[in-house]
LUMSEFI-919774 format. One record per residue (C-alpha): residue in one letter; x, y, z. Coordinates in steps of 0.1 Angstrom, whole numbers, plus 5000, padded with zeros to 4 digits. Example, Ala and Ser with C-alpha at 12.3 -4.5 7.8 and 13.67 -1.06 7.14 Angstrom:
<sites>
- A; 5123; 4955; 5078
- S; 5137; 4989; 5071
</sites>
This chain:
<sites>
- M; 4971; 4764; 4838
- S; 4942; 4782; 4850
- A; 4954; 4820; 4854
- A; 4954; 4847; 4835
- G; 4983; 4864; 4821
- S; 5009; 4861; 4793
- K; 5040; 4874; 4808
- S; 5071; 4848; 4818
- R; 5077; 4875; 4843
- L; 5061; 4885; 4879
- N; 5059; 4918; 4895
- L; 5065; 4910; 4926
- F; 5051; 4949; 4936
- S; 5020; 4938; 4925
- F; 4991; 4933; 4949
- S; 4968; 4922; 4925
- G; 4953; 4892; 4911
- N; 4978; 4863; 4912
- M; 5003; 4876; 4928
- R; 4982; 4890; 4956
- I; 4971; 4852; 4966
- L; 5006; 4847; 4965
- H; 5016; 4871; 4988
- L; 4988; 4861; 5009
- T; 5000; 4823; 5010
- W; 5039; 4827; 5014
- F; 5029; 4847; 5044
- A; 5006; 4822; 5057
- F; 5034; 4796; 5047
- F; 5058; 4818; 5067
- I; 5034; 4820; 5098
- S; 5032; 4783; 5099
- F; 5074; 4778; 5094
- M; 5074; 4803; 5128
- V; 5057; 4783; 5146
- W; 5068; 4748; 5136
- F; 5107; 4759; 5144
- A; 5095; 4788; 5173
- H; 5116; 4757; 5197
- A; 5147; 4765; 5179
- P; 5166; 4788; 5188
- L; 5154; 4789; 5221
- M; 5162; 4752; 5226
- V; 5192; 4764; 5248
- V; 5174; 4779; 5273
- I; 5146; 4751; 5269
- R; 5175; 4726; 5279
- E; 5185; 4749; 5314
- T; 5150; 4755; 5324
- F; 5134; 4715; 5319
- G; 5174; 4697; 5325
- L; 5173; 4684; 5294
- S; 5198; 4658; 5287
- D; 5214; 4654; 5250
- Q; 5196; 4625; 5239
- E; 5159; 4645; 5254
- V; 5170; 4677; 5237
- K; 5178; 4651; 5203
- A; 5143; 4637; 5208
- L; 5123; 4667; 5209
- L; 5141; 4676; 5170
- I; 5129; 4645; 5157
- L; 5092; 4646; 5172
- N; 5089; 4683; 5159
- V; 5092; 4668; 5125
- A; 5077; 4635; 5125
- M; 5042; 4640; 5125
- T; 5044; 4659; 5096
- I; 5051; 4630; 5075
- P; 5011; 4614; 5078
- A; 5001; 4648; 5085
- R; 5016; 4661; 5045
- I; 4999; 4627; 5030
- V; 4959; 4633; 5051
- V; 4963; 4672; 5043
- G; 4978; 4669; 5005
- M; 4941; 4637; 4995
- L; 4921; 4672; 5014
- V; 4934; 4701; 5001
- D; 4921; 4686; 4966
- R; 4891; 4681; 4981
- F; 4879; 4701; 4999
- G; 4902; 4738; 4989
- P; 4936; 4752; 4998
- R; 4914; 4782; 5012
- I; 4897; 4764; 5045
- M; 4924; 4738; 5052
- F; 4955; 4766; 5052
- S; 4936; 4787; 5074
- S; 4923; 4761; 5098
- I; 4960; 4743; 5102
- L; 4972; 4780; 5116
- I; 4943; 4784; 5140
- L; 4944; 4752; 5152
- S; 4984; 4751; 5154
- G; 4988; 4789; 5169
- L; 4967; 4771; 5197
- F; 4995; 4745; 5201
- C; 5020; 4770; 5196
- I; 5006; 4784; 5232
- A; 4999; 4750; 5247
- F; 5040; 4739; 5241
- S; 5048; 4780; 5257
- M; 5027; 4767; 5288
- A; 5045; 4733; 5295
- Q; 5054; 4722; 5328
- N; 5079; 4690; 5321
- Y; 5096; 4669; 5294
- Q; 5067; 4646; 5281
- Q; 5042; 4683; 5279
- L; 5065; 4696; 5259
- A; 5076; 4666; 5234
- T; 5037; 4652; 5231
- I; 5030; 4687; 5220
- R; 5059; 4691; 5199
- F; 5052; 4660; 5176
- L; 5013; 4673; 5180
- L; 5026; 4703; 5163
- G; 5045; 4690; 5134
- F; 5012; 4689; 5121
- V; 5016; 4726; 5110
- G; 5045; 4714; 5089
- A; 5018; 4697; 5060
- G; 5007; 4739; 5052
- F; 5032; 4737; 5029
- V; 5013; 4710; 5011
- V; 4981; 4737; 5011
- G; 4998; 4762; 4999
- I; 5011; 4746; 4961
- R; 4978; 4734; 4953
- M; 4968; 4768; 4959
- I; 4996; 4785; 4939
- S; 4992; 4762; 4912
- E; 4960; 4773; 4909
- W; 4967; 4809; 4898
- F; 4997; 4805; 4876
- P; 4999; 4790; 4845
- A; 5027; 4766; 4835
- R; 5052; 4791; 4827
- Q; 5056; 4806; 4859
- T; 5049; 4779; 4876
- G; 5085; 4776; 4887
- V; 5096; 4810; 4899
- A; 5060; 4813; 4915
- Q; 5065; 4785; 4939
- G; 5099; 4793; 4944
- I; 5085; 4824; 4962
- Y; 5061; 4812; 4976
- G; 5084; 4781; 4992
- G; 5117; 4801; 4997
- W; 5097; 4833; 5009
- G; 5075; 4812; 5036
- N; 5107; 4791; 5048
- F; 5120; 4823; 5059
- G; 5095; 4812; 5091
- S; 5124; 4796; 5103
- A; 5148; 4823; 5103
- A; 5124; 4851; 5114
- S; 5119; 4827; 5148
- A; 5160; 4825; 5152
- M; 5167; 4862; 5146
- L; 5133; 4875; 5165
- L; 5126; 4849; 5195
- P; 5158; 4845; 5212
- T; 5156; 4890; 5216
- L; 5122; 4887; 5223
- A; 5124; 4864; 5253
- L; 5149; 4883; 5266
- M; 5126; 4912; 5262
- F; 5100; 4900; 5284
- G; 5127; 4889; 5307
- G; 5127; 4864; 5336
- D; 5127; 4828; 5335
- D; 5096; 4826; 5315
- G; 5107; 4855; 5292
- W; 5108; 4820; 5260
- R; 5076; 4817; 5267
- Y; 5062; 4845; 5262
- A; 5077; 4845; 5232
- V; 5067; 4812; 5220
- A; 5034; 4820; 5227
- T; 5034; 4852; 5208
- T; 5039; 4833; 5178
- G; 5006; 4810; 5185
- I; 4987; 4844; 5186
- L; 4997; 4854; 5154
- A; 4991; 4822; 5140
- I; 4960; 4820; 5148
- V; 4948; 4862; 5138
- Y; 4962; 4851; 5101
- G; 4945; 4822; 5099
- A; 4913; 4838; 5105
- F; 4922; 4864; 5083
- Y; 4937; 4845; 5056
- Y; 4897; 4829; 5055
- F; 4882; 4860; 5041
- A; 4912; 4870; 5021
- V; 4913; 4841; 4993
- T; 4892; 4825; 4968
- N; 4907; 4785; 4956
- T; 4908; 4799; 4921
- P; 4906; 4826; 4895
- K; 4873; 4835; 4889
- G; 4856; 4814; 4867
- S; 4879; 4783; 4865
- T; 4874; 4749; 4875
- Y; 4890; 4732; 4906
- F; 4898; 4699; 4895
- K; 4892; 4669; 4925
- P; 4904; 4635; 4922
- K; 4878; 4608; 4907
- K; 4885; 4586; 4937
- V; 4897; 4599; 4982
- G; 4918; 4575; 4998
- G; 4955; 4572; 4974
- M; 4964; 4587; 4947
- E; 4953; 4575; 4910
- V; 4982; 4555; 4890
- T; 4976; 4549; 4858
- S; 4997; 4514; 4850
- K; 5002; 4482; 4871
- F; 5039; 4493; 4873
- D; 5031; 4522; 4888
- F; 5005; 4509; 4913
- F; 5035; 4487; 4928
- L; 5061; 4510; 4929
- Y; 5030; 4535; 4946
- L; 5032; 4503; 4974
- I; 5071; 4505; 4981
- V; 5077; 4544; 4977
- S; 5043; 4548; 5008
- I; 5065; 4521; 5027
- P; 5097; 4550; 5046
- M; 5070; 4572; 5057
- Y; 5060; 4544; 5080
- G; 5096; 4535; 5087
- A; 5103; 4565; 5096
- L; 5077; 4568; 5121
- A; 5085; 4531; 5131
- V; 5125; 4551; 5138
- L; 5111; 4574; 5159
- A; 5091; 4551; 5183
- W; 5124; 4532; 5187
- K; 5139; 4565; 5197
- L; 5113; 4571; 5226
- S; 5116; 4526; 5233
- P; 5137; 4510; 5263
- A; 5163; 4512; 5240
- N; 5169; 4544; 5240
- L; 5153; 4576; 5258
- N; 5127; 4548; 5274
- W; 5099; 4568; 5274
- F; 5077; 4535; 5271
- D; 5084; 4499; 5277
- N; 5084; 4474; 5252
- T; 5053; 4464; 5253
- I; 5037; 4500; 5237
- T; 5068; 4503; 5213
- Y; 5056; 4470; 5194
- G; 5024; 4474; 5200
- I; 5034; 4509; 5177
- Y; 5050; 4489; 5154
- S; 5019; 4466; 5145
- L; 4999; 4500; 5147
- L; 5027; 4506; 5116
- A; 5022; 4479; 5101
- A; 4983; 4475; 5102
- I; 4979; 4513; 5083
- Y; 5002; 4507; 5055
- L; 4983; 4475; 5053
- Y; 4950; 4497; 5055
- Q; 4960; 4524; 5034
- S; 4972; 4497; 5005
- F; 4937; 4482; 5004
- N; 4925; 4518; 4995
- I; 4951; 4524; 4971
- Y; 4940; 4491; 4954
- L; 4905; 4501; 4957
- V; 4910; 4538; 4936
- N; 4937; 4517; 4912
- K; 4919; 4486; 4912
- D; 4904; 4491; 4875
- L; 4937; 4490; 4860
- F; 4938; 4451; 4863
- K; 4907; 4453; 4842
- K; 4916; 4477; 4814
- D; 4942; 4497; 4803
- V; 4941; 4538; 4812
- P; 4941; 4556; 4781
- D; 4970; 4572; 4767
- I; 4958; 4608; 4773
- F; 4951; 4603; 4810
- K; 4986; 4587; 4814
- Y; 5016; 4600; 4837
- D; 5046; 4582; 4849
- F; 5046; 4579; 4893
- S; 5083; 4570; 4885
- Q; 5086; 4606; 4879
- V; 5069; 4614; 4914
- A; 5092; 4585; 4933
- V; 5123; 4607; 4918
- L; 5112; 4640; 4928
- N; 5105; 4626; 4966
- L; 5139; 4614; 4969
- A; 5150; 4644; 4955
- Y; 5128; 4663; 4983
- L; 5148; 4644; 5004
- V; 5179; 4650; 5003
- T; 5171; 4689; 4999
- F; 5146; 4698; 5021
- G; 5156; 4666; 5045
- S; 5187; 4685; 5052
- E; 5175; 4715; 5056
- L; 5150; 4704; 5086
- A; 5183; 4694; 5103
- L; 5205; 4722; 5102
- V; 5176; 4746; 5110
- S; 5174; 4722; 5145
- M; 5208; 4714; 5153
- L; 5228; 4748; 5139
- P; 5221; 4767; 5169
- L; 5240; 4743; 5188
- F; 5265; 4731; 5168
- Y; 5276; 4765; 5168
- K; 5271; 4767; 5206
- D; 5291; 4741; 5210
- T; 5320; 4741; 5189
- F; 5328; 4774; 5190
- E; 5314; 4786; 5228
- I; 5297; 4818; 5208
- S; 5267; 4832; 5233
- T; 5229; 4819; 5224
- V; 5219; 4849; 5208
- L; 5251; 4853; 5183
- A; 5241; 4814; 5183
- G; 5212; 4820; 5169
- I; 5215; 4845; 5140
- L; 5241; 4826; 5126
- A; 5223; 4799; 5124
- A; 5194; 4821; 5110
- I; 5219; 4824; 5081
- Y; 5209; 4793; 5067
- P; 5166; 4794; 5066
- V; 5176; 4831; 5059
- M; 5189; 4820; 5022
- N; 5153; 4809; 5007
- L; 5145; 4842; 5000
- I; 5169; 4841; 4969
- A; 5179; 4803; 4964
- R; 5149; 4784; 4966
- P; 5131; 4812; 4939
- A; 5164; 4813; 4920
- G; 5159; 4772; 4922
- G; 5123; 4782; 4906
- I; 5136; 4806; 4881
- I; 5161; 4788; 4869
- S; 5147; 4752; 4864
- D; 5120; 4773; 4845
- K; 5144; 4784; 4822
- Y; 5165; 4761; 4814
- G; 5150; 4725; 4822
- R; 5140; 4706; 4852
- K; 5159; 4676; 4848
- R; 5189; 4701; 4841
- T; 5184; 4721; 4869
- L; 5186; 4696; 4890
- V; 5220; 4674; 4879
- V; 5238; 4705; 4881
- L; 5222; 4711; 4915
- F; 5228; 4681; 4935
- T; 5263; 4682; 4919
- G; 5268; 4708; 4942
- I; 5249; 4694; 4969
- A; 5273; 4664; 4971
- L; 5299; 4688; 4968
- S; 5293; 4712; 4991
- F; 5287; 4688; 5021
- A; 5316; 4670; 5017
- L; 5335; 4701; 5018
- L; 5316; 4710; 5054
- G; 5320; 4668; 5065
- Q; 5361; 4681; 5067
- V; 5349; 4712; 5092
- D; 5363; 4710; 5130
- S; 5370; 4733; 5158
- S; 5405; 4743; 5146
- W; 5388; 4765; 5111
- A; 5376; 4799; 5119
- L; 5340; 4807; 5124
- P; 5338; 4830; 5092
- L; 5348; 4802; 5070
- V; 5320; 4774; 5083
- V; 5290; 4799; 5083
- A; 5306; 4804; 5044
- T; 5306; 4769; 5038
- T; 5272; 4763; 5055
- I; 5258; 4788; 5031
- I; 5272; 4770; 5003
- C; 5254; 4741; 5014
- G; 5223; 4760; 5016
- L; 5225; 4778; 4982
- F; 5227; 4746; 4966
- S; 5194; 4721; 4982
- K; 5176; 4752; 4986
- A; 5173; 4756; 4952
- G; 5171; 4720; 4952
- S; 5140; 4726; 4970
- G; 5130; 4755; 4948
- A; 5132; 4730; 4915
- V; 5117; 4699; 4927
- F; 5084; 4717; 4932
- A; 5087; 4741; 4900
- M; 5081; 4698; 4886
- V; 5058; 4690; 4915
- P; 5028; 4708; 4898
- L; 5034; 4696; 4863
- I; 5028; 4661; 4866
- Q; 4990; 4658; 4871
- R; 4968; 4686; 4879
- R; 4939; 4670; 4898
- M; 4961; 4655; 4922
- T; 4990; 4685; 4928
- G; 4980; 4681; 4965
- Q; 4987; 4646; 4970
- I; 5013; 4645; 4949
- A; 5026; 4673; 4967
- G; 5020; 4657; 5002
- M; 5042; 4630; 4989
- T; 5071; 4649; 4984
- G; 5067; 4672; 5011
- A; 5062; 4637; 5036
- Y; 5093; 4628; 5023
- G; 5113; 4661; 5031
- N; 5104; 4651; 5068
- I; 5116; 4616; 5061
- G; 5150; 4631; 5050
- G; 5141; 4658; 5082
- V; 5136; 4621; 5104
- M; 5161; 4599; 5090
- F; 5192; 4628; 5091
- L; 5183; 4639; 5125
- T; 5187; 4602; 5137
- I; 5219; 4597; 5125
- L; 5230; 4626; 5137
- S; 5227; 4610; 5172
- F; 5248; 4590; 5170
- V; 5277; 4606; 5149
- S; 5299; 4634; 5153
- S; 5284; 4663; 5132
- Q; 5315; 4657; 5104
- A; 5300; 4624; 5097
- F; 5264; 4636; 5096
- F; 5274; 4666; 5073
- M; 5291; 4635; 5047
- F; 5260; 4614; 5053
- I; 5238; 4642; 5038
- A; 5270; 4644; 5008
- G; 5267; 4600; 5001
- A; 5221; 4608; 5001
- G; 5227; 4638; 4978
- A; 5249; 4617; 4950
- I; 5227; 4587; 4949
- V; 5201; 4612; 4943
- L; 5220; 4628; 4916
- F; 5223; 4591; 4900
- A; 5187; 4585; 4902
- I; 5180; 4621; 4888
- I; 5203; 4612; 4857
- I; 5192; 4578; 4848
- F; 5150; 4578; 4859
- S; 5139; 4614; 4859
- R; 5124; 4632; 4821
- E; 5116; 4665; 4815
- P; 5079; 4674; 4813
- H; 5065; 4687; 4785
- G; 5033; 4684; 4757
- Q; 5002; 4683; 4778
- M; 4982; 4665; 4803
- A; 4945; 4667; 4804
- E; 4919; 4667; 4829
- V; 4884; 4659; 4830
- M; 4859; 4692; 4837
- P; 4824; 4681; 4856
- D; 4802; 4680; 4824
- G; 4827; 4652; 4815
- S; 4846; 4669; 4787
- V; 4880; 4667; 4782
- E; 4902; 4701; 4787
- M; 4939; 4698; 4776
- I; 4971; 4721; 4801
- D; 4998; 4730; 4789
- V; 5030; 4721; 4806
- S; 5056; 4731; 4787
</sites>
């Protein structure tokens, strides 16, 4: 990797070189998460202000993560093409404007529409993955990506801890509006600052770009068809969202519009499949040289792993405040504080997953962590109102430690597959995290909290099996073509 330094440890108190980029970038991600989940700790107040039903609240939670699915795919392509500097700045500024618009909403339709559009801010995660991979070598990628993801994810915890209090400080019925708008203003200011504060690569390094835009490059016929199959759930998750808003559920629009959306999603999938073929049509004429090959099945396994780790995080961050309040009849502020403990663990757990992955191996780390995910969520599935509240919080912490460390371990491996497509690979893997969020929140809308937790445990067990059977440890070197046509070998061990 094109980053300076031979040491395997990072000086977290440094603010120069690649550490400066790491700190500036994780804070950009931190703000994007504050904006993304600014509504969650205030949902009790928003529910009362607009007189929302339980189904309307749950629909908002799903809408909040739905747009991120296609956004991460598109942004993954754009960041590989144009670079993370301009992409992260643009995402922060635009999302800040949407956040302010959300604070001014006057009815449920406006709330839901803007919340759906705001889901694209979650695509900022993909941008930072590419930025960090440019500045840190392979031997440090786990800990660097873990710090970036873990400290950035803390933004949702910051929202949970700060915004209810900030809303009370503003006071009145509109206190929540001022609190949400404040996060939007912060995003706009920092987005402008970030553009002038960073560069895409260290001085003298090459920013590798995909040879073609429109789809990910794969290196075998089998991988081509696997890519088409792996793309289907992204459209399936959006179809589920359309179904949730159809006459069968919230009755937001009629059956004609519902079937129109289904048809549009099918058409977009076919169009994407055609673009994937155009990018990879040479596969059907000649074999790719071994030096340039990579195994797309590794991407597929990481997708499923992140579906469970980050998907469960999205779901729990969204539902925990209401879960604690409704199950144990505590105050809104206390529920927000207790719920914030779950994302707070990102500060330690996600970097720890990356560090362990760097030291003990990518596959071995995932096996251990997913065993913990399956068992801990199965335990959480036994919770009811007879449990002591501290014990429930402690159980939730255990679940969070395994799942967040699992997210760190997944993205310790993502940049080691094919560097020039890191954005696209991170985009697809990140999108699967949101697919998991939509899937788990949809399950939650039909079942009890206990059954919801057991469903996550079962998904973790299935992915554990997939990791054991199909995942392989990255080793050796990957080849990248320089702008002058020469080949550079990049270490991934």
